[in-house]
C-alpha positions in Angstrom: 37.2 -28.5 -21.6 37.2 -27.2 -25.2 40.6 -26.4 -26.7 41.5 -23.8 -29.3 44.2 -24.4 -31.8 45.8 -21.3 -33.3 48.6 -20.8 -35.7 51.3 -18.1 -35.7 51.1 -14.6 -37.1 52.7 -13.5 -40.4 56.0 -12.6 -38.6 56.3 -16.1 -37.3 54.4 -18.2 -39.9 51.2 -18.3 -41.9 48.0 -16.9 -40.4 44.9 -18.2 -42.2 41.9 -19.9 -40.8 39.7 -22.7 -41.9 37.0 -23.7 -39.4 36.0 -27.3 -39.8 33.2 -27.8 -37.2 31.3 -30.1 -39.5 34.1 -32.7 -39.8 33.2 -36.3 -40.2 34.9 -37.1 -36.9 32.8 -34.7 -35.0 29.5 -35.9 -36.6 30.3 -39.5 -35.8 30.8 -38.6 -32.2 27.5 -36.7 -31.9 24.6 -38.5 -30.3 22.2 -40.1 -32.6 18.6 -39.0 -33.2 15.5 -40.7 -31.8 14.6 -44.0 -33.4 18.2 -45.0 -34.2 20.7 -47.1 -32.3 22.3 -45.3 -29.3 26.0 -44.4 -29.7 28.7 -45.9 -27.6 29.0 -42.6 -25.7 25.3 -42.6 -24.9 25.4 -46.3 -23.8 28.3 -45.4 -21.4 27.5 -41.9 -20.2 23.8 -41.5 -20.9 22.0 -39.3 -23.4 23.4 -35.9 -24.2 21.9 -33.3 -26.5 23.4 -32.8 -29.9 24.0 -29.1 -29.3 25.7 -29.6 -25.9 27.9 -32.4 -27.2 28.9 -30.4 -30.3 29.8 -27.4 -28.0 31.8 -29.7 -25.8 33.8 -31.2 -28.7 34.1 -28.1 -30.9 37.7 -27.3 -31.7 38.6 -24.3 -33.7 41.5 -25.1 -36.1 43.6 -22.9 -38.2 45.6 -24.3 -41.1 47.9 -22.7 -43.6 46.2 -22.8 -46.9 46.6 -21.1 -50.3 44.5 -18.1 -51.3 43.0 -15.3 -49.2 40.9 -16.4 -46.3 39.4 -14.7 -43.2 42.1 -14.1 -40.6 41.7 -15.8 -37.3 39.9 -13.8 -34.6 42.4 -11.9 -32.4 43.3 -13.6 -29.1 45.2 -12.0 -26.2 46.9 -15.3 -25.4 48.0 -15.8 -29.0 49.3 -12.2 -29.2 51.2 -12.7 -25.9 52.9 -15.9 -27.2 53.7 -14.4 -30.5 55.2 -11.3 -28.9 57.3 -13.4 -26.6 59.0 -15.3 -29.4 59.1 -12.3 -31.7 61.0 -10.3 -29.1 63.2 -13.2 -28.3 64.1 -13.5 -32.0 64.8 -9.8 -32.2 66.9 -10.1 -29.0 64.8 -7.4 -27.4 65.2 -8.6 -23.8 64.1 -5.3 -22.3 60.7 -5.5 -23.9 60.6 -9.2 -23.3 60.6 -8.5 -19.5 57.5 -6.4 -20.0 55.6 -9.6 -20.9 56.6 -11.4 -17.7 55.1 -11.0 -14.2 57.3 -9.7 -11.4 57.3 -13.1 -9.8 57.6 -15.1 -13.0 59.0 -18.6 -12.8 60.7 -19.9 -15.9 61.2 -23.7 -15.9 63.4 -25.3 -18.6 63.4 -29.1 -18.2 67.0 -29.2 -19.5 68.2 -27.5 -16.3 68.1 -28.9 -12.8 66.0 -26.1 -11.3 63.7 -23.4 -12.4 64.7 -19.7 -12.9 63.3 -16.8 -11.0 62.6 -13.5 -12.6 66.2 -12.1 -12.5 67.6 -15.5 -13.4 65.1 -15.9 -16.2 66.2 -12.5 -17.6 69.8 -13.7 -17.6 68.9 -17.1 -19.1 66.9 -15.5 -21.9 69.7 -13.0 -22.6 72.2 -15.9 -22.8 69.8 -17.9 -25.0 69.4 -14.9 -27.5 73.2 -14.6 -27.6 73.7 -18.3 -28.3 71.2 -18.1 -31.1 73.4 -15.7 -33.1 72.0 -13.6 -35.9 70.4 -16.3 -38.1 68.7 -18.8 -35.7 65.0 -18.0 -35.0 62.2 -19.6 -33.2 59.4 -20.7 -35.5 56.0 -21.3 -34.0 54.1 -24.3 -35.4 50.8 -23.9 -33.6 49.3 -22.5 -30.4 46.8 -24.3 -28.2 44.7 -22.3 -25.7 43.0 -23.6 -22.6 40.6 -21.1 -21.0 41.7 -17.4 -21.0 45.0 -17.6 -19.3 46.8 -20.8 -20.3 48.5 -21.6 -23.6 50.6 -24.4 -25.1 53.0 -23.8 -28.0 54.8 -26.2 -30.4 57.9 -24.7 -32.0 61.2 -25.4 -33.7 64.4 -23.6 -34.5 65.4 -22.5 -38.0 68.6 -21.2 -39.5 67.9 -18.8 -42.4 64.4 -20.4 -42.7 65.8 -23.9 -42.8 64.7 -26.2 -40.0 67.5 -27.4 -37.6 67.3 -31.1 -36.7 66.6 -32.0 -33.1 65.4 -28.6 -32.1 61.7 -29.2 -31.7 60.1 -28.2 -28.5 56.9 -27.2 -26.7 56.3 -24.5 -24.1 53.4 -24.0 -21.7 52.5 -20.5 -20.5 50.5 -19.8 -17.4 49.4 -16.2 -17.4 47.7 -13.8 -15.0 45.6 -10.6 -15.4 47.4 -7.4 -14.4 45.7 -4.1 -15.1 43.8 -5.4 -18.2 47.0 -7.0 -19.4 48.1 -10.6 -19.6 51.5 -11.4 -18.1 53.4 -14.6 -18.0 53.6 -15.9 -14.4 55.0 -19.3 -15.2 56.6 -20.9 -18.3 57.5 -24.6 -18.7 59.7 -25.6 -21.6 60.3 -29.1 -23.0 63.0 -29.7 -25.6 63.4 -32.6 -28.0 66.2 -34.8 -26.6 69.4 -35.0 -28.7 69.8 -38.7 -27.8 66.8 -40.9 -28.5 67.2 -44.2 -26.8 63.9 -45.5 -28.0 62.8 -48.9 -26.6 65.7 -48.8 -24.1 63.6 -46.3 -22.1 60.7 -48.8 -21.8 63.1 -51.5 -20.6 64.6 -49.1 -18.0 61.1 -48.1 -16.9 60.1 -51.7 -16.6 63.1 -52.5 -14.4 62.5 -49.5 -12.2 58.8 -50.1 -11.7 59.5 -53.8 -10.9 62.1 -52.7 -8.3 59.6 -50.2 -6.8 56.8 -52.9 -6.6 59.2 -55.4 -5.0 60.5 -52.9 -2.4 57.8 -50.4 -1.8 59.2 -48.9 1.4 62.6 -48.3 -0.3 60.7 -46.8 -3.3 58.8 -44.4 -1.0 62.0 -43.3 0.7 63.7 -42.7 -2.6 60.8 -40.7 -4.1 60.4 -38.6 -1.0 64.2 -37.9 -0.8 65.7 -38.4 -4.2 68.8 -36.4 -3.4 69.6 -38.6 -0.4 70.7 -41.5 -2.5 73.1 -39.3 -4.4 74.5 -38.0 -1.1 75.1 -41.6 0.1 76.8 -42.5 -3.2 79.1 -39.5 -2.9 80.0 -40.5 0.6 80.7 -44.1 -0.4 82.8 -42.8 -3.3 85.0 -40.6 -1.0 85.5 -43.4 1.5 86.0 -46.5 -0.7 86.9 -45.4 -4.2 88.5 -42.0 -4.1 91.7 -43.2 -2.3 92.3 -45.7 -5.2 90.9 -43.8 -8.2 92.5 -40.4 -7.5 96.1 -41.8 -7.6 95.3 -43.7 -10.8 93.9 -40.5 -12.4 97.0 -38.6 -11.3 99.2 -41.4 -12.7 97.4 -41.5 -16.0 97.5 -37.7 -16.3 101.2 -37.7 -15.9 101.5 -40.6 -18.2 99.7 -38.8 -21.0 101.8 -35.7 -20.3 105.0 -37.7 -20.8 103.6 -39.4 -23.9 102.8 -36.1 -25.4 106.3 -34.8 -24.7 107.8 -38.0 -26.2 105.7 -37.7 -29.3 106.8 -34.1 -29.7 110.5 -35.1 -29.4 110.0 -37.8 -32.0 108.3 -35.4 -34.4 111.1 -32.9 -34.0 113.7 -35.5 -34.5 112.0 -36.7 -37.7 111.7 -33.2 -39.0 115.4 -32.5 -38.3 116.4 -35.7 -40.1 114.3 -35.0 -43.2 115.1 -31.3 -43.4 118.6 -31.7 -45.1 117.0 -34.1 -47.6 114.3 -31.7 -48.7 
C-alpha cells in the first residue's frame, strides 16, 4: 500500500513540498523495457507494467526547503493530527475532546494499561499541566495510510530548543463521523530514557532459548503472563517477607537513630565553636 509523507503546518513546523517522483531509487526499481535484461523484481514476481509499478511505489514527500514553493495539498488526516498537537500545546483540553470519538482508546506504552475516553481526558490534562508554559510538541513528519490511519514522529522542545530523550511516535486510527474524522484509537511510543543497547539482544537471546527449550512453559507464560507474578508474590509472602520485613524495620530504626546521633554531634560542635567565633 502506498504511503504518504507529510510535514507539519507553519504552527508546528515548516510546510513546503517538493515532490520527487522521478528519484533514481524509483527508476532503478521500475521494470526494464523490452529487449533488456529483466530486473530482479521481474525475475522473482513476474512482469509488471511500468505505470502500475510506479503507482505502487510512489511516495509523496514533503521537505523543508528555502524559498517559496507550492504548499502541500490539504489532507483531513494531516489537519486532524496538527489540530491534536496544536490544541495540546495550547492546553485547550476542551477542544481536544472534540477530535476524539466517544469510545476513544488512548494507549501510551509507558503505562500498564490503555485509557478510556474519560481517563484519556484526565491523562491529557495532566500531561498539558506537566509540560508547563514553555514545553511544546514539535511534529517532525506525518505518514498516512489510506484515508483513516496516520503515523506521527515528534519531539519535545523548550523555547524552541529540542529536549534530549523526548522523541516519540504516535499512531492514530480514525473513523468517519458525520463527514468528520475523529480519533477512535491512539497508540504512543516514547523514546526510552535508559538505552541498554546490546544488553537487550542478549536478554532476548536468553529468553528465546528458554522458550525453545521449554515450549509448554513458554505457552503457559505467554497465555497467562500475570500468573507468574502472582506466584512470585505468594512465594515472597511465605518465604521472604517474615525475614525481610524485620530487617527493613531494623534498618529503618537504625537510620533514624543515626540521623538523631548526627544531629546531636552537629549541635555539640556548633556549641563548642560558638564562643570561639
